[in-house]
Rosetta silent file (secondary structure, phi, psi, omega in degrees, C-alpha in Angstrom):
SEQUENCE: XXXXXXXXXXXXXXXXXXXXXXXXXXXXXXXXXXXXXXXXXXXXXXXXXXXXXXXXXXXXXXXXXXXXXXXXXXXXXXXXXXXXXXXXXXXXXXXXXXXXXXXXXXXXXXXXXXXXXXXXXXXXXXXXXXXXXXXXXXXXXXXXXXXXXXXXXXXXXXXXXXXXXXXXXXXXXXXXXXXXXXXXXXXXXXXXXXXXXXXXXXXXXXXXXXXXXXXXXXXXXX
SCORE:     score description
SCORE:     0.000 S_00000001
   1 L     0.000  -37.747  177.582    0.000    0.000    0.000 S_00000001
   2 H   -57.726  -42.488  179.710    2.901    2.342    0.765 S_00000001
   3 H   -63.311  -37.372  179.356    4.173    1.863   -2.785 S_00000001
   4 H   -64.693  -43.580  179.804    0.727    2.716   -4.175 S_00000001
   5 H   -67.440  -37.277  175.987    0.571    5.960   -2.196 S_00000001
   6 H   -63.111  -38.962  176.963    4.088    6.869   -3.263 S_00000001
   7 H   -63.631  -40.626  177.916    3.030    6.302   -6.873 S_00000001
   8 H   -60.184  -42.012  178.880    0.024    8.590   -6.327 S_00000001
   9 H   -64.342  -38.990  179.241    2.356   11.303   -5.015 S_00000001
  10 H   -66.091  -43.065  179.835    4.623   10.890   -8.037 S_00000001
  11 H   -65.340  -33.855  176.129    1.734   11.142  -10.471 S_00000001
  12 H   -60.006  -40.306  178.888    0.543   14.291   -8.717 S_00000001
  13 H   -64.774  -27.573  177.916    3.946   15.839   -9.461 S_00000001
  14 L   -80.959   -6.042 -179.600    3.427   14.967  -13.138 S_00000001
  15 L    92.874   11.087  179.802    0.136   16.886  -13.111 S_00000001
  16 L   -71.157  141.161 -179.405   -2.152   13.839  -13.135 S_00000001
  17 L   -92.551  -29.499 -177.834   -5.652   14.473  -11.760 S_00000001
  18 E  -156.078  157.472  177.412   -6.669   10.880  -11.005 S_00000001
  19 E  -130.919  153.012  172.786   -5.372    7.316  -11.123 S_00000001
  20 E   -97.369  129.910 -178.257   -7.017    3.917  -11.546 S_00000001
  21 E  -123.217  124.643 -179.817   -6.099    1.461   -8.797 S_00000001
  22 E   -82.333  153.326  174.553   -6.779   -2.251   -9.064 S_00000001
  23 L   -67.489  157.829  179.018   -7.770   -4.358   -6.070 S_00000001
  24 L   -55.077  145.661 -177.795   -5.033   -6.573   -4.587 S_00000001
  25 E  -123.285 -178.019 -175.117   -4.197   -9.653   -6.654 S_00000001
  26 L    75.835  -71.438  173.728   -2.567  -13.089   -6.286 S_00000001
  27 L   -84.739  131.269  179.172   -4.229  -13.798   -2.928 S_00000001
  28 L   -79.090  112.012 -175.443   -8.019  -13.664   -3.174 S_00000001
  29 L   -92.231  156.663  175.072   -9.068  -11.246   -0.451 S_00000001
  30 L   -72.058  164.989  177.519  -12.376  -10.936    1.376 S_00000001
  31 H   -60.197  -38.047 -179.966  -14.652   -7.953    0.722 S_00000001
  32 H   -63.359  -38.855  179.520  -13.673   -6.549    4.126 S_00000001
  33 H   -70.165  -39.334  177.122   -9.974   -6.696    3.199 S_00000001
  34 H   -61.910  -43.518  178.007  -10.591   -5.069   -0.189 S_00000001
  35 H   -60.684  -46.270 -178.273  -12.498   -2.278    1.552 S_00000001
  36 H   -60.866  -38.642  179.367   -9.717   -1.788    4.107 S_00000001
  37 H   -61.811  -52.210 -178.190   -7.122   -1.543    1.331 S_00000001
  38 H   -71.394  -32.060  178.506   -8.953    1.168   -0.600 S_00000001
  39 H   -59.833  -45.320 -179.723  -10.080    2.968    2.563 S_00000001
  40 H   -63.461  -40.028  178.222   -6.472    3.512    3.610 S_00000001
  41 H   -66.603  -44.486 -178.036   -5.561    4.785    0.162 S_00000001
  42 H   -61.724  -32.285 -179.823   -8.601    7.075   -0.001 S_00000001
  43 H   -75.609  -20.322 -171.285   -7.696    8.636    3.335 S_00000001
  44 H  -122.490  -10.637 -177.143   -4.118    9.409    2.319 S_00000001
  45 L   -70.638  141.928  175.945   -3.979    9.894   -1.446 S_00000001
  46 L   -87.633   -6.815  179.378   -3.214   13.405   -2.738 S_00000001
  47 L  -131.276  166.759 -178.203   -5.127   12.787   -5.985 S_00000001
  48 E   -71.358  159.304 -175.275   -8.474   11.288   -6.980 S_00000001
  49 E  -127.593  137.976  165.354   -8.971    7.565   -7.489 S_00000001
  50 E  -108.654  121.924  175.577  -10.944    5.448   -9.894 S_00000001
  51 E   -64.286  146.451  179.430  -11.525    1.935   -8.559 S_00000001
  52 E  -125.344  107.843  179.879  -10.547   -0.794  -11.019 S_00000001
  53 E  -100.769  110.842  176.899  -12.571   -4.004  -10.795 S_00000001
  54 L  -136.374   79.721 -172.160  -11.121   -6.835  -12.885 S_00000001
  55 L   -62.167  -17.450  177.427  -12.152  -10.048  -11.138 S_00000001
  56 L   -66.886  -25.303 -174.760  -10.434  -12.265  -13.717 S_00000001
  57 L  -124.867  -12.914 -174.140   -7.060  -11.128  -12.376 S_00000001
  58 E  -143.953  168.534  177.793   -7.614   -9.498   -8.985 S_00000001
  59 L   -57.812  131.323 -175.884   -9.774   -9.616   -5.870 S_00000001
  60 L   -71.791  152.174  173.816  -13.289   -8.544   -6.921 S_00000001
  61 L  -105.455  106.569 -176.515  -14.954   -5.332   -5.783 S_00000001
  62 L   -83.057  175.522 -173.723  -18.539   -6.252   -4.941 S_00000001
  63 H   -62.002  -47.076 -178.675  -21.519   -3.887   -4.845 S_00000001
  64 H   -60.927  -40.923  179.148  -21.513   -3.360   -1.102 S_00000001
  65 H   -65.812  -44.537  178.247  -17.797   -2.582   -1.070 S_00000001
  66 H   -61.096  -40.204 -179.955  -18.116   -0.130   -3.960 S_00000001
  67 H   -63.156  -44.032  178.934  -21.036    1.553   -2.193 S_00000001
  68 H   -66.190  -40.543 -178.378  -19.032    2.000    1.015 S_00000001
  69 H   -69.554  -26.690  179.063  -15.977    3.272   -0.832 S_00000001
  70 L   -66.773   -9.954  177.152  -18.075    5.821   -2.722 S_00000001
  71 L   -74.252  -16.769  178.976  -18.460    7.636    0.603 S_00000001
  72 L   -87.525  123.251 -177.733  -14.875    8.862    0.270 S_00000001
  73 L   -57.586  -31.301 -178.142  -14.681   12.081   -1.796 S_00000001
  74 L   -71.455  -18.393  177.663  -11.327   11.074   -3.294 S_00000001
  75 E   -92.495  109.911 -167.770  -12.903    7.985   -4.898 S_00000001
  76 E  -106.737   -7.006 -178.117  -14.627    9.430   -7.939 S_00000001
  77 E   179.808 -176.566  178.499  -15.603    6.406  -10.038 S_00000001
  78 E  -143.545  137.465  168.583  -15.092    2.805  -11.023 S_00000001
  79 E  -102.756  118.465 -177.394  -13.842    0.996  -14.082 S_00000001
  80 E  -110.127  117.572 -179.501  -15.526   -2.399  -14.172 S_00000001
  81 L  -108.890   26.419  176.926  -13.994   -5.077  -16.389 S_00000001
  82 L   -80.124  -26.461 -174.391  -16.248   -7.918  -15.317 S_00000001
  83 L    74.795    6.357 -175.821  -18.545   -7.506  -18.304 S_00000001
  84 L   -90.507  104.892 -175.998  -21.415   -8.236  -15.900 S_00000001
  85 H   -66.379  -39.594  179.898  -24.268   -5.888  -16.785 S_00000001
  86 H   -65.193  -35.605  177.362  -26.360   -6.827  -13.742 S_00000001
  87 H   -63.682  -43.622  178.903  -23.383   -6.094  -11.480 S_00000001
  88 H   -63.265  -43.707  178.993  -23.004   -2.659  -13.039 S_00000001
  89 H   -59.981  -42.508 -179.905  -26.727   -1.944  -12.657 S_00000001
  90 H   -65.484  -39.145  177.058  -26.634   -2.901   -8.991 S_00000001
  91 H   -63.972  -43.528 -179.690  -23.632   -0.645   -8.367 S_00000001
  92 H   -62.733  -42.480  179.593  -25.340    2.266  -10.090 S_00000001
  93 H   -64.215  -34.394 -177.254  -28.530    1.728   -8.088 S_00000001
  94 H   -79.767  -31.071 -171.160  -26.547    1.598   -4.838 S_00000001
  95 H  -101.269  -40.031 -172.606  -24.256    4.572   -5.458 S_00000001
  96 L   -56.207  -39.673 -179.069  -26.033    7.110   -7.670 S_00000001
  97 L   -60.257  -27.291 -177.230  -28.616    8.303   -5.092 S_00000001
  98 L  -104.833  -23.839  179.739  -25.798    9.406   -2.778 S_00000001
  99 L  -133.863   74.633 -178.889  -23.059   10.223   -5.315 S_00000001
 100 L   -63.504  -16.330  179.673  -24.652   11.541   -8.516 S_00000001
 101 L   -87.999   -5.224 -176.525  -21.193   12.701   -9.619 S_00000001
 102 L   -66.837  135.443 -174.980  -19.729    9.164   -9.420 S_00000001
 103 E  -100.420  131.261  178.433  -18.402    7.961  -12.781 S_00000001
 104 E  -112.991  121.121 -178.601  -19.148    4.452  -14.095 S_00000001
 105 E  -124.378  142.054  173.342  -16.887    3.111  -16.842 S_00000001
 106 E   -95.103  144.974  175.977  -16.818   -0.266  -18.546 S_00000001
 107 L  -117.930   18.080 -175.041  -13.527   -1.963  -19.271 S_00000001
 108 L  -122.458  106.462 -173.623  -14.986   -4.854  -21.257 S_00000001
 109 H   -54.271  -45.627 -176.967  -15.244   -4.283  -25.007 S_00000001
 110 H   -63.649  -13.853 -178.938  -17.931   -6.888  -25.808 S_00000001
 111 H  -108.231   12.147 -172.020  -20.301   -5.178  -23.347 S_00000001
 112 H   -61.129  -49.478 -177.563  -19.715   -1.593  -24.424 S_00000001
 113 H   -63.071  -51.492  178.958  -23.054   -0.940  -26.151 S_00000001
 114 H   -63.360  -33.733  177.895  -25.280   -2.476  -23.450 S_00000001
 115 H   -65.324  -43.618  176.671  -23.219   -0.795  -20.717 S_00000001
 116 H   -64.614  -36.878 -177.646  -23.633    2.607  -22.358 S_00000001
 117 H   -65.771  -29.082 -179.912  -27.328    1.882  -22.910 S_00000001
 118 L   -90.124   -1.967  173.863  -27.933    1.353  -19.184 S_00000001
 119 L   119.532    5.883  175.510  -26.204    4.601  -18.268 S_00000001
 120 L   -62.854  149.845 -176.367  -22.449    4.071  -18.075 S_00000001
 121 L   -82.960  -19.059 -178.727  -20.514    7.226  -18.791 S_00000001
 122 E   167.191 -158.764 -178.562  -17.964    5.616  -21.085 S_00000001
 123 E  -146.581  150.460  170.283  -15.231    3.024  -21.238 S_00000001
 124 L  -117.639  105.404 -163.423  -11.538    2.546  -20.631 S_00000001
 125 L  -127.352  140.871  176.279  -10.681   -0.170  -23.114 S_00000001
 126 H   -59.388  -39.398 -177.030   -7.603   -2.018  -24.341 S_00000001
 127 H   -73.541  -10.225  171.748   -8.929   -1.854  -27.903 S_00000001
 128 H   -70.338  -16.139  172.824   -9.085    1.935  -27.679 S_00000001
 129 H   -89.196   -4.221  179.161   -5.318    1.641  -28.003 S_00000001
 130 L  -110.587  -53.367 -178.509   -5.785   -0.411  -31.169 S_00000001
 131 L  -130.603   67.060  179.478   -8.835    1.010  -32.945 S_00000001
 132 H   -60.044  -26.501  177.441   -9.815    4.255  -31.161 S_00000001
 133 H   -62.097  -36.394 -177.308  -11.720    5.258  -34.285 S_00000001
 134 H   -77.127  -47.340 -179.773  -14.047    2.292  -33.740 S_00000001
 135 H   -65.215  -34.886  175.849  -14.577    2.625  -29.998 S_00000001
 136 H   -65.076  -43.028  177.971  -15.180    6.344  -30.464 S_00000001
 137 H   -64.799  -39.565  179.348  -17.743    5.692  -33.186 S_00000001
 138 H   -61.719  -41.744  176.927  -19.398    3.035  -31.049 S_00000001
 139 H   -62.373  -46.904 -177.408  -19.765    5.541  -28.209 S_00000001
 140 H   -63.086  -43.956 -179.795  -21.181    8.207  -30.551 S_00000001
 141 H   -63.816  -44.323 -176.735  -23.693    5.855  -32.166 S_00000001
 142 H   -67.168  -46.360 -178.562  -24.940    4.473  -28.866 S_00000001
 143 H   -70.324  -20.049  175.637  -25.313    7.813  -27.117 S_00000001
 144 L   -86.512   -1.926  178.301  -27.079    9.173  -30.215 S_00000001
 145 L    82.789   11.243  179.574  -29.645    6.358  -29.994 S_00000001
 146 L   -90.525   66.564 -169.114  -28.552    4.683  -33.236 S_00000001
 147 H   -70.704  -31.086  178.993  -28.623    1.286  -31.583 S_00000001
 148 H   -63.348  -44.967  178.329  -29.111   -0.848  -34.704 S_00000001
 149 H   -68.508  -40.462  179.784  -25.880    0.490  -36.200 S_00000001
 150 H   -62.854  -38.552 -179.915  -24.124    0.337  -32.835 S_00000001
 151 H   -61.130  -44.802  179.758  -25.166   -3.306  -32.415 S_00000001
 152 H   -66.000  -41.052  179.085  -23.586   -4.311  -35.725 S_00000001
 153 H   -68.476  -35.399  176.179  -20.397   -2.396  -34.984 S_00000001
 154 H   -60.054  -41.384  179.024  -20.304   -3.945  -31.508 S_00000001
 155 H   -62.010  -40.784 -178.948  -20.364   -7.403  -33.073 S_00000001
 156 H   -71.247  -37.964  175.785  -17.419   -6.578  -35.305 S_00000001
 157 H   -64.762  -38.758  179.156  -15.432   -5.071  -32.450 S_00000001
 158 H   -64.901  -36.404  176.882  -16.179   -8.178  -30.405 S_00000001
 159 H   -61.757  -44.826  177.100  -14.867  -10.374  -33.227 S_00000001
 160 H   -63.715  -43.889  178.553  -11.570   -8.460  -33.187 S_00000001
 161 H   -56.188  -48.736 -178.099  -11.522   -8.626  -29.388 S_00000001
 162 H   -60.959  -38.464 -177.701  -12.009  -12.394  -29.377 S_00000001
 163 H   -68.504  -41.526 -173.615   -9.208  -12.927  -31.880 S_00000001
 164 H   -93.958  -17.496  178.375   -6.573  -10.869  -30.095 S_00000001
 165 H   -95.071  -41.126 -177.871   -7.613  -11.545  -26.481 S_00000001
 166 H  -101.148  -12.545 -178.107   -8.551  -15.219  -26.674 S_00000001
 167 L   -70.175  -29.924  176.261   -6.505  -16.230  -29.733 S_00000001
 168 L  -141.551  173.133  178.523   -3.271  -16.225  -27.705 S_00000001
 169 L   -61.842  131.981  178.156   -2.344  -15.722  -24.083 S_00000001
 170 L   -69.878  139.230    5.828   -3.307  -12.247  -22.924 S_00000001
 171 L  -104.266   25.802 -175.555   -1.891   -9.625  -23.439 S_00000001
 172 H   -57.995  -39.705 -179.203    0.325  -10.844  -26.285 S_00000001
 173 H   -66.214  -37.606  178.131   -2.440  -10.454  -28.863 S_00000001
 174 H   -65.997  -41.372  177.063   -3.179   -6.886  -27.826 S_00000001
 175 H   -58.622  -43.399  179.175    0.528   -6.047  -28.108 S_00000001
 176 H   -61.178  -44.701 -178.391    0.555   -7.480  -31.627 S_00000001
 177 H   -64.924  -39.930  177.799   -2.502   -5.454  -32.631 S_00000001
 178 H   -64.397  -39.067  178.265   -1.024   -2.233  -31.229 S_00000001
 179 H   -64.539  -34.012  177.925    2.193   -2.873  -33.150 S_00000001
 180 H   -66.157  -19.777  175.814    0.157   -3.279  -36.334 S_00000001
 181 L   -91.216    2.972  172.872   -1.035    0.296  -35.772 S_00000001
 182 L   103.792    6.339  178.773    2.577    1.484  -35.714 S_00000001
 183 L  -106.849  108.655 -173.520    3.491    1.532  -32.026 S_00000001
 184 L   -91.775  118.676 -179.154    6.454   -0.751  -31.427 S_00000001
 185 L   -87.832  -19.979 -172.932    6.759   -2.109  -27.893 S_00000001
 186 L    88.716 -177.050 -175.988    9.844   -4.219  -28.491 S_00000001
 187 L   -66.958  137.628  178.317   10.314   -7.833  -27.460 S_00000001
 188 L   -85.345  146.846  174.695    7.935   -9.149  -24.825 S_00000001
 189 L   -87.934   -2.252 -178.237    9.178  -10.949  -21.713 S_00000001
 190 L   -71.601  126.446  177.180    6.007  -13.056  -21.698 S_00000001
 191 L   -67.207  139.735 -177.433    6.740  -16.768  -22.298 S_00000001
 192 L  -123.263  128.965  178.020    4.959  -18.113  -25.377 S_00000001
 193 L   -84.959  179.295  177.884    4.037  -21.731  -25.970 S_00000001
 194 L   -61.199  138.600  178.638    3.722  -23.560  -29.269 S_00000001
 195 L    77.321    7.849 -177.950    1.043  -22.130  -31.528 S_00000001
 196 L   -93.708   49.298  177.052    0.956  -18.879  -29.562 S_00000001
 197 L  -130.189  126.531  175.547    1.383  -16.654  -32.574 S_00000001
 198 L   -74.348  151.550  171.203   -1.371  -14.639  -34.174 S_00000001
 199 L   -76.674   97.146 -174.405   -1.664  -14.504  -37.944 S_00000001
 200 H   -59.964  -36.652  178.850   -0.513  -10.895  -38.238 S_00000001
 201 H   -64.354  -41.016  179.406   -1.696  -10.634  -41.828 S_00000001
 202 H   -66.744  -44.493  179.465   -5.195  -11.776  -40.906 S_00000001
 203 H   -64.377  -41.372  178.538   -5.417   -9.422  -37.926 S_00000001
 204 H   -61.284  -39.766  178.925   -4.113   -6.530  -40.032 S_00000001
 205 H   -64.825  -42.685  179.467   -6.770   -7.267  -42.668 S_00000001
 206 H   -62.717  -44.052  179.847   -9.558   -7.305  -40.054 S_00000001
 207 H   -64.015  -44.569 -179.250   -8.366   -4.008  -38.589 S_00000001
 208 H   -62.294  -43.527  178.472   -8.069   -2.363  -42.014 S_00000001
 209 H   -62.743  -42.127 -179.393  -11.559   -3.480  -43.048 S_00000001
 210 H   -63.925  -44.749 -179.899  -13.015   -2.271  -39.780 S_00000001
 211 H   -66.575  -38.940  178.861  -11.340    1.130  -40.048 S_00000001
 212 H   -63.758  -45.058 -178.281  -12.379    1.544  -43.677 S_00000001
 213 H   -67.537  -38.711  178.110  -16.004    0.735  -42.933 S_00000001
 214 H   -65.589  -37.656 -179.224  -16.109    3.031  -39.889 S_00000001
 215 H   -63.614  -27.490 -178.763  -14.605    5.836  -41.969 S_00000001
 216 L   -91.785   -4.697  178.588  -17.479    5.542  -44.420 S_00000001
 217 L   -74.735  143.917  177.750  -20.195    5.591  -41.765 S_00000001
 218 L   -72.892  145.606 -179.763  -22.151    8.817  -41.438 S_00000001
 219 L   -75.705  145.973  174.060  -21.544   10.766  -38.284 S_00000001
 220 L   -61.402  146.975  179.469  -24.344   11.019  -35.693 S_00000001
 221 L   -63.211  146.696 -178.934  -26.116   14.395  -35.798 S_00000001
 222 L   -72.305    0.000    0.000  -24.748   17.000  -33.408 S_00000001
């Protein structure tokens, strides 16, 4: 926890306004322990915090815990990467009456349209580092009420997501896709087993087709 607070202080010096902090990982903690962890940070951080719920990799942040943590002014929102729409709805119902300023973000690409449709404010997504043109268009279409078009684009984004997230061990596929957009990360330290290589040509073709089609879509009215 000390290291996390030191990082918050460093980011403040860089001019950062808020940071996303994930729940503790490796050991699966109880809800009470997760609350205690964030409570201590919220009491001592010099900058605002967005909770980061990613139960696939870290101790989950349940509704009751999120509701209690929302009582701290420094905790301004949550990024939820569970993809669980009912979980998001329950958090919104529990927190919004007392913290109307609290921000709800999805971190799960395949659920972006339904999450926005139920009232999420936006998303913080890995694929926004790959195809920001697409995630931006998806946001614009959904918030403009053009749900039929958004639904089709959501399906295509989900297809890309499945290929680069589930096609190889995460996050190797995302790294490959980002490199195809021109950002070179260098060699990964992640061990790769046999068959753990994406077809770069196929992924590049999918991305190019997606970007071309999005570019030809009409913009939502202002």
